[in-house]
C-alpha positions in Angstrom: -100.6 22.9 -63.7 -101.6 26.1 -61.9 -103.7 28.8 -63.7 -100.8 31.3 -63.4 -98.4 28.9 -65.2 -101.0 28.2 -67.9 -101.5 32.0 -68.3 -97.8 32.7 -68.6 -97.3 29.8 -71.0 -100.2 30.7 -73.3 -99.2 34.4 -73.3 -95.6 33.5 -74.2 -96.7 31.3 -77.1 -99.1 34.0 -78.3 -96.4 36.7 -78.1 -93.8 34.6 -79.9 -96.3 33.9 -82.7 -97.1 37.6 -83.0 -93.5 38.6 -82.9 -92.4 36.0 -85.4 -95.2 36.4 -87.9 -96.2 40.1 -87.6 -99.9 39.4 -88.0 -102.2 36.6 -86.9 -100.6 35.7 -83.6 -103.3 37.3 -81.6 -106.0 34.9 -82.9 -104.5 32.4 -80.5 -105.5 34.5 -77.5 -109.3 33.8 -77.5 -109.1 30.0 -77.8 -106.4 29.9 -75.1 -108.5 31.9 -72.7 -111.6 29.8 -73.4 -110.1 26.2 -73.5 -107.1 26.5 -71.2 -108.1 29.2 -68.7 -111.9 28.6 -68.5 -113.1 32.1 -69.7 -116.6 32.4 -71.3 -116.5 33.5 -75.0 -117.7 37.0 -74.1 -115.1 37.4 -71.3 -112.4 35.9 -73.5 -113.0 38.4 -76.3 -112.8 41.3 -73.8 -109.7 40.0 -72.2 -108.2 39.5 -75.7 -108.7 43.1 -76.5 -106.7 44.1 -73.3 -103.8 41.8 -74.3 -103.9 42.7 -78.0 -103.9 46.5 -77.2 -100.9 46.2 -74.9 -98.9 43.9 -77.2 -99.6 45.8 -80.4 -98.9 49.2 -78.7 -95.5 47.9 -77.5 -94.7 46.5 -81.0 -95.9 49.8 -82.6 -93.3 51.8 -80.6 -90.5 49.5 -81.9 -91.6 49.9 -85.5 -92.0 53.6 -85.1 -88.4 53.8 -84.0 -87.4 51.9 -87.2 -89.4 54.3 -89.4 -91.8 51.6 -90.8 -95.1 53.2 -89.7 -96.9 55.3 -92.3 -98.8 57.6 -89.9 -101.1 59.4 -92.4 -102.3 56.3 -94.2 -102.6 54.4 -91.0 -104.6 57.2 -89.3 -107.1 57.3 -92.1 -107.5 53.5 -92.1 -107.8 53.4 -88.3 -110.2 56.3 -88.0 -112.6 54.6 -90.3 -112.7 51.6 -88.0 -113.1 53.3 -84.7 -116.9 53.6 -84.6 -117.5 50.1 -86.0 -115.0 48.7 -83.5 -116.8 50.5 -80.6 -120.2 49.3 -81.9 -118.9 45.8 -82.4 -117.5 45.8 -78.8 -120.9 46.8 -77.5 -122.8 44.2 -79.5 -120.4 41.4 -78.8 -121.5 41.1 -75.1 -125.1 40.6 -76.2 -124.4 37.7 -78.6 -124.9 34.0 -77.6 -121.6 32.2 -76.8 -122.2 29.7 -79.6 -122.4 32.6 -82.2 -119.2 34.2 -80.9 -117.3 30.9 -80.9 -118.6 29.9 -84.4 -117.7 33.3 -85.8 -114.3 33.2 -84.3 -113.6 29.8 -85.6 -114.5 30.9 -89.2 -112.2 34.0 -88.9 -109.4 31.8 -87.5 -109.9 29.4 -90.4 -109.7 32.3 -92.9 -106.5 33.5 -91.3 -105.0 30.0 -91.6 -105.9 29.7 -95.3 -104.5 33.2 -96.0 -101.2 32.2 -94.3 -101.0 29.0 -96.3 -101.4 31.0 -99.5 -99.2 34.1 -98.8 -98.5 34.8 -102.5 -102.1 34.6 -103.7 -102.9 38.1 -102.5 -99.6 39.8 -103.2 -98.6 40.1 -99.5 -95.5 38.0 -99.7 -92.2 39.4 -98.4 -91.5 41.1 -101.6 -95.0 42.4 -102.2 -95.1 46.1 -103.3 -98.9 46.6 -103.1 -101.3 47.2 -105.9 -101.3 51.0 -105.7 -103.5 53.2 -103.5 -107.2 53.0 -103.9 -109.7 55.7 -103.5 -110.6 57.1 -100.1 -114.0 55.4 -100.1 -112.5 52.0 -100.6 -109.9 52.6 -97.9 -112.4 53.8 -95.3 -114.8 50.9 -96.2 -112.0 48.4 -95.7 -111.0 50.1 -92.4 -114.5 50.0 -91.2 -114.9 46.3 -91.9 -111.7 45.5 -90.0 -112.8 47.6 -87.1 -116.1 45.7 -86.8 -114.2 42.4 -86.8 -111.9 43.6 -84.1 -114.8 44.9 -81.9 -117.0 41.8 -82.1 -114.4 39.0 -82.0 -111.6 40.6 -79.9 -108.8 39.9 -82.4 -106.3 42.5 -83.6 -106.9 41.6 -87.2 -103.3 41.8 -88.3 -103.8 38.9 -90.7 -106.5 41.0 -92.4 -104.9 44.5 -91.9 -101.6 43.7 -93.5 -102.9 42.5 -96.9 -105.5 45.3 -96.9 -102.8 47.9 -96.3 -100.7 46.4 -99.2 -103.5 45.9 -101.7 -105.9 48.7 -100.8 -103.7 51.4 -99.5 -100.7 50.5 -101.6 -98.0 50.2 -98.9 -95.0 48.0 -99.3 -94.9 45.0 -97.1 -92.5 46.3 -94.5 -94.5 49.5 -94.1 -97.8 47.6 -94.0 -96.6 45.4 -91.1 -95.6 48.5 -89.1 -98.7 50.5 -90.0 -101.0 47.6 -89.2 -99.9 47.9 -85.6 -101.2 51.5 -85.5 -104.6 50.3 -86.9 -104.8 47.3 -84.5 -103.9 49.4 -81.5 -106.5 52.0 -82.3 -109.3 49.6 -83.1 -108.6 47.4 -80.1 -108.6 50.3 -77.8 -111.9 51.6 -79.2 -113.5 48.2 -78.8 -112.2 47.9 -75.3 -113.5 51.3 -74.2 -117.0 50.1 -75.5 -116.7 47.2 -73.1 -115.4 49.2 -70.1 -118.1 47.9 -67.9 -117.4 44.2 -68.6 -113.7 44.7 -68.4 -114.0 45.4 -64.7 -115.2 41.9 -64.1 -112.3 40.1 -65.7 -110.0 37.9 -63.7 -107.0 40.2 -63.7 -104.9 37.7 -61.9 -105.0 35.7 -65.1 -105.2 38.5 -67.7 -102.2 40.5 -66.3 -99.6 37.7 -66.5 -101.0 36.6 -69.9 -100.5 40.1 -71.2 -97.0 40.5 -69.7 -95.8 37.2 -71.1 -97.3 38.1 -74.5 -95.4 41.4 -74.6 -92.1 39.7 -73.6 -92.7 36.8 -76.0 -93.1 39.2 -78.9 -89.5 40.2 -78.6 -88.4 36.5 -78.6 -90.6 36.0 -81.6 -88.7 38.7 -83.5 -85.4 36.9 -82.7 -86.9 33.6 -83.8 -87.9 35.0 -87.1 -84.3 36.0 -87.8 -83.2 32.4 -87.4 -86.0 30.3 -89.0 -87.5 30.8 -92.5 -90.6 33.0 -92.3 -92.4 30.7 -94.7 -91.7 27.7 -92.5 -92.9 29.5 -89.3 -96.0 30.7 -91.2 -97.0 27.2 -92.4 -96.5 25.6 -89.0 -98.6 28.3 -87.3 -101.3 28.2 -90.1 -101.8 24.4 -89.7 -102.0 24.8 -85.9 -104.5 27.6 -86.2 -106.6 25.6 -88.7 -106.7 22.7 -86.2 -107.8 25.1 -83.4 -110.5 26.6 -85.7 -111.8 23.1 -86.5 -112.0 22.1 -82.9 -113.8 25.3 -82.0 -116.3 24.8 -84.8 -116.8 21.1 -83.8 -117.5 22.3 -80.2 -120.2 24.6 -81.5 -121.8 21.9 -83.7 -121.7 19.3 -80.9 
């Protein structure tokens, strides 16, 4: 199978997962780039930021038209993560591949466990949030998410959505839309910090991957309307847990 077909297929699967689940789909990007397309961990996290930025920005425009983006709360949350995201992006290129892969596998495992226990943190479909927290807690949480985005090249939707529900106090629907603003801002900040390394990416692979992911996100939204959200989430979580385990095993061996 040619590299182009692999890139298109992997991008489509990533986009469908992102569109169907709202958050968490982008964590498939890094392992797909490493194990299917032969990217180094450092190059994969940089390429992932390109893909995540484009996909989340496209989805953000759709949610903005639907009125589900809370711009003021999202801007405060995102602003707190900009500097950590940029610093994380700069630091990531200096980390050993094994450290990046190991850290990513742990984050992917965390995402999988959170998806398997959607009601435990109050972020189920009917979640209303726990009420807004103080500015200090909001900025602290936003900064932490920005750092994760910068270092590992993931959008962090699986962390942003519950944080916006439980820390900021948004309802679930608004949290999903607002998380896309946070993800877009953090990913772009981290990508700008890696501007030098981004020039060395294999754009013949990254461009079709990103295009397929953007298109796949629309199909994912339609799939979510036909299949139970809980069923989709459980299937994706177990697949993600398997990927995380394989990546961790690769580091250990």
